[in-house]
C-alpha positions in Angstrom: 25.7 25.7 14.2 21.9 25.2 14.3 21.2 21.6 13.4 17.4 21.7 13.1 15.5 24.6 11.6 12.3 25.7 13.2 9.1 24.9 11.3 7.8 28.0 9.6 4.7 29.6 11.1 2.1 31.4 9.1 -0.5 33.8 10.5 -3.4 35.9 9.5 -4.4 39.4 10.2 -6.0 40.6 13.5 -9.8 40.4 13.2 -12.7 41.5 15.3 -15.2 38.6 15.2 -18.8 39.5 15.7 -21.2 38.3 18.4 -24.3 37.0 16.8 -26.0 35.0 19.7 -27.2 37.8 21.9 -30.8 36.6 21.2 -30.1 32.9 21.6 -32.5 31.0 23.7 -32.8 27.4 25.0 -34.8 25.8 27.8 -36.9 29.0 27.7 -34.2 31.3 28.9 -31.3 33.3 27.3 -27.9 31.8 27.1 -24.4 32.7 28.3 -24.1 34.8 25.1 -26.5 37.3 26.7 -24.5 40.0 28.5 -26.5 40.0 31.7 -26.5 36.2 31.9 -22.7 36.1 31.3 -22.1 38.7 34.0 -24.3 36.8 36.5 -22.1 33.8 35.9 -18.9 35.8 36.6 -17.8 36.6 33.0 -16.7 40.1 31.9 -19.2 39.9 28.9 -21.0 37.6 26.6 -18.5 35.3 24.8 -18.4 35.0 21.0 -19.2 31.4 20.0 -16.0 29.3 19.7 -16.3 28.1 16.1 -16.6 31.7 14.9 -12.8 31.7 15.2 -12.4 28.7 12.9 -13.0 31.0 9.9 -9.7 32.8 10.5 -7.8 29.5 9.9 -9.4 28.7 6.6 -7.2 30.9 4.3 -4.1 29.7 6.1 -5.1 26.0 5.8 -6.1 26.5 2.2 -2.6 27.9 1.6 -1.2 24.7 3.2 -3.6 22.0 1.8 -5.4 23.6 -1.2 -8.9 22.3 -2.1 -8.3 19.2 0.0 -8.9 21.3 3.1 -12.5 21.8 2.0 -13.0 18.1 1.1 -11.3 16.1 3.9 -10.1 18.8 6.4 -10.4 18.4 10.1 -10.0 21.2 12.7 -9.8 20.1 16.3 -9.5 22.7 19.1 -9.6 23.2 22.8 -11.1 26.6 23.8 -8.9 28.3 26.3 -10.2 31.8 26.9 -13.4 33.5 25.7 -13.5 36.5 23.4 -16.0 39.3 23.6 -17.0 41.6 20.7 -14.5 44.3 20.1 -11.4 42.2 21.0 -9.0 41.3 18.3 -7.9 37.8 17.5 -5.1 36.4 15.2 -4.8 32.8 13.9 -1.5 30.9 13.6 -0.6 27.7 11.8 2.6 25.7 11.9 2.4 23.8 8.6 2.9 20.1 8.2 2.5 17.5 5.4 -0.8 16.1 6.7 -1.3 17.8 10.1 -0.6 21.3 11.5 -0.5 22.8 14.9 -2.9 25.7 15.2 -3.6 28.4 17.8 -5.2 31.7 18.2 -4.3 34.7 20.4 -5.7 38.1 21.4 -3.6 41.1 20.7 -2.1 41.0 24.2 -1.0 37.4 23.7 -3.9 35.8 25.7 -4.5 32.3 24.2 -8.0 31.8 22.7 -7.7 28.2 21.4 -5.1 25.6 20.5 -5.3 22.4 18.6 -4.6 20.6 15.3 -5.8 20.7 11.7 -5.3 17.9 9.2 -6.5 16.4 6.0 -7.7 12.8 5.2 -8.7 10.4 4.2 -6.5 8.8 6.9 -6.6 11.6 9.6 -3.7 11.7 12.0 -4.4 11.8 15.8 -6.2 15.1 16.5 -6.2 17.4 19.5 -9.5 16.0 20.7 -8.3 12.4 20.2 -5.5 13.1 22.6 -7.7 15.0 25.1 -10.4 12.2 25.2 -7.7 9.6 25.8 -6.8 11.3 29.0 -10.3 11.6 30.5 -11.0 9.8 33.7 -14.4 8.2 34.3 -16.9 10.6 35.8 -18.5 9.7 39.1 -22.1 10.5 40.3 -22.9 13.2 37.7 -25.8 15.4 38.6 -26.8 17.6 35.6 -25.9 14.7 33.3 -27.3 11.9 35.5 -29.7 10.8 32.8 -27.1 10.7 30.0 -25.1 7.6 29.3 -22.2 6.9 27.0 -23.7 5.4 23.9 -26.9 7.4 24.2 -28.0 8.0 20.6 -30.4 10.4 18.8 -31.2 10.2 15.2 -33.1 13.2 13.6 -36.2 12.0 11.7 -36.2 14.8 9.2 -33.3 16.0 7.0 -31.6 19.2 8.0 -31.0 21.9 5.3 -29.1 25.2 5.6 -30.4 27.7 3.1 -28.9 31.2 2.6 -32.0 32.8 4.2 -33.0 30.1 6.6 -33.2 30.7 10.3 -31.9 27.7 12.1 -34.1 28.2 15.2 -33.8 29.7 18.7 -30.4 28.3 19.2 -29.0 30.2 16.2 -31.3 33.2 15.6 -29.6 34.3 12.3 -29.3 33.1 8.8 -26.3 32.1 6.7 -26.7 35.3 4.8 -26.5 37.2 8.1 -23.3 35.4 8.9 -21.8 36.1 5.5 -22.3 39.8 5.9 -19.8 39.8 8.9 -17.7 36.7 8.5 -14.1 37.4 9.2 -12.8 35.8 6.1 -15.3 36.2 3.1 -15.1 33.8 0.2 -17.2 33.8 -3.0 -17.5 30.0 -2.8 -20.0 30.4 0.1 -22.5 32.2 -2.0 -22.0 31.5 -5.7 -22.0 28.0 -7.2 -20.5 29.3 -10.4 -17.3 30.3 -8.5 -17.1 27.2 -6.5 -14.9 24.3 -7.7 -17.8 21.9 -6.8 -20.4 23.8 -8.8 -22.5 24.7 -5.7 -22.0 27.1 -2.8 -20.4 25.5 0.2 -21.2 25.9 3.9 -18.4 27.7 5.8 -16.6 25.5 8.4 -17.8 27.6 11.3 -21.4 27.2 10.1 -21.1 23.4 10.0 -21.3 23.7 13.7 -24.7 25.4 13.4 -25.9 22.7 11.0 -24.8 19.8 13.3 -26.1 21.5 16.5 -29.6 21.9 15.0 -32.1 19.6 16.8 -35.8 19.3 17.2 -37.2 19.9 20.7 -38.2 16.2 21.0 -34.7 15.0 20.2 -32.5 16.6 22.8 -30.0 14.9 25.2 -31.6 14.6 28.7 -29.5 17.3 30.3 -31.1 18.7 33.5 -32.0 22.4 33.5 -32.4 25.2 33.4 -28.6 25.2 33.2 -26.0 27.0 31.1 -23.2 25.5 29.1 -20.2 26.5 27.1 -18.3 25.0 24.2 -15.0 23.6 25.8 -13.7 21.5 22.9 -14.8 21.1 19.3 -13.8 19.1 16.2 -15.2 19.4 12.7 -14.1 16.7 10.3 -15.0 16.5 6.6 -14.9 13.0 5.3 -16.4 13.5 1.9 -16.8 17.3 1.7 -17.5 20.0 1.3 -21.0 20.3 2.7 -23.4 22.3 0.5 -25.8 25.1 1.0 -29.5 24.2 0.5 -28.8 20.5 0.5 -30.5 17.9 2.8 -28.4 16.0 5.3 -29.3 13.5 8.0 -27.9 13.8 11.5 -27.2 11.2 14.1 -25.8 12.0 17.6 -24.1 9.9 20.1 -22.7 10.6 23.5 -19.1 9.3 23.3 -17.8 10.4 26.7 -18.8 12.1 30.0 -16.4 14.0 32.3 -16.3 16.7 34.9 -14.1 19.2 36.6 -14.6 21.3 39.7 -16.9 23.8 37.9 -18.5 21.9 35.0 -20.0 18.6 33.9 -19.1 17.7 30.3 -21.1 15.8 27.7 -19.0 14.8 24.7 -21.3 14.3 21.7 -20.4 13.2 18.2 -22.8 14.3 15.4 -22.5 12.3 12.2 -23.7 13.9 9.0 -25.0 11.7 6.2 -25.8 12.3 2.6 -28.5 9.6 2.5 -26.6 6.6 3.8 -23.1 7.9 3.2 -21.1 9.5 6.1 -19.8 12.8 4.8 -18.7 14.7 8.0 -18.5 14.5 11.8 -18.5 17.1 14.6 -17.4 16.4 18.1 -18.5 18.8 20.8 -17.6 18.9 24.4 -20.5 20.9 25.9 -19.5 21.9 29.5 -22.5 22.7 31.7 -21.7 25.0 34.6 -22.6 23.5 37.9 -23.4 26.9 39.4 -26.0 27.5 36.7 -28.2 24.6 37.9 -30.2 25.8 40.9 -30.6 22.3 42.4 -27.0 21.1 41.9 -25.9 21.1 45.6 -29.2 19.5 46.8 -29.1 16.7 44.2 -25.4 16.2 44.6 -25.7 15.7 48.4 -28.6 13.3 47.8 -26.3 11.2 45.6 -23.7 11.2 48.4 -21.3 13.3 46.2 -18.6 15.2 48.0 -18.8 18.9 47.1 -15.6 21.0 46.7 
């Protein structure tokens, strides 16, 4: 006799997410989302940006949590394998009362990401909470030598995401461009009359675009030219949803530094404010590839760092 029933698992359909960052630029050069740059770094092709996959979880988490998902939802994920345009991805959720296990796979079973999704106001421990708790202090960082835990940047001007507004060289497309190819369309993203909140809301994957926006004078002092990837990401709504064409203030803080054999990682929390009220947070582990920084070995040896 089976004493304990397995928790039910719900899943979406296979989708083919679109690559929209082929023209992305930063530090005056193209990014890893350019095919040639990706191949130079040893990848099979340009990866689709990680939070693009978050949209596939939205219908499943709405089924579990209802409107609360858009108001106090938190999605927290570790990216495992990149996806290139043309590959199919499916999202999975193991429902829970306040927190769910989530993961995504390619059609052949290759894992894409894994993590947790929850609702507030008292959010349970997330995937990134667990991963940060296991970090060991980094020693003699090279690319991130000028970044310290606690380093803070506050944007002087409010940030607004309009339907037809280009968010800069980092994101060379508009919200309308995204909505034309988003894997899970929803009328609430475009029409305030349909939205329960009376205004169109920003899709969860585009919250990443909003929070990553920065002026050139307000960037973390990461050495370059160098190329990074999103390794871990968490988007948490505290008093959501976030609205289209609405001004928000951003404040960034480095909350952890770490490294592995191939990358140096800068963990940054971006806090989103409606005037003085905290309404959302995004944590991003941006992993900069050591091999992409031309002076890495020279500067590492000067620091007395042992190279692998």
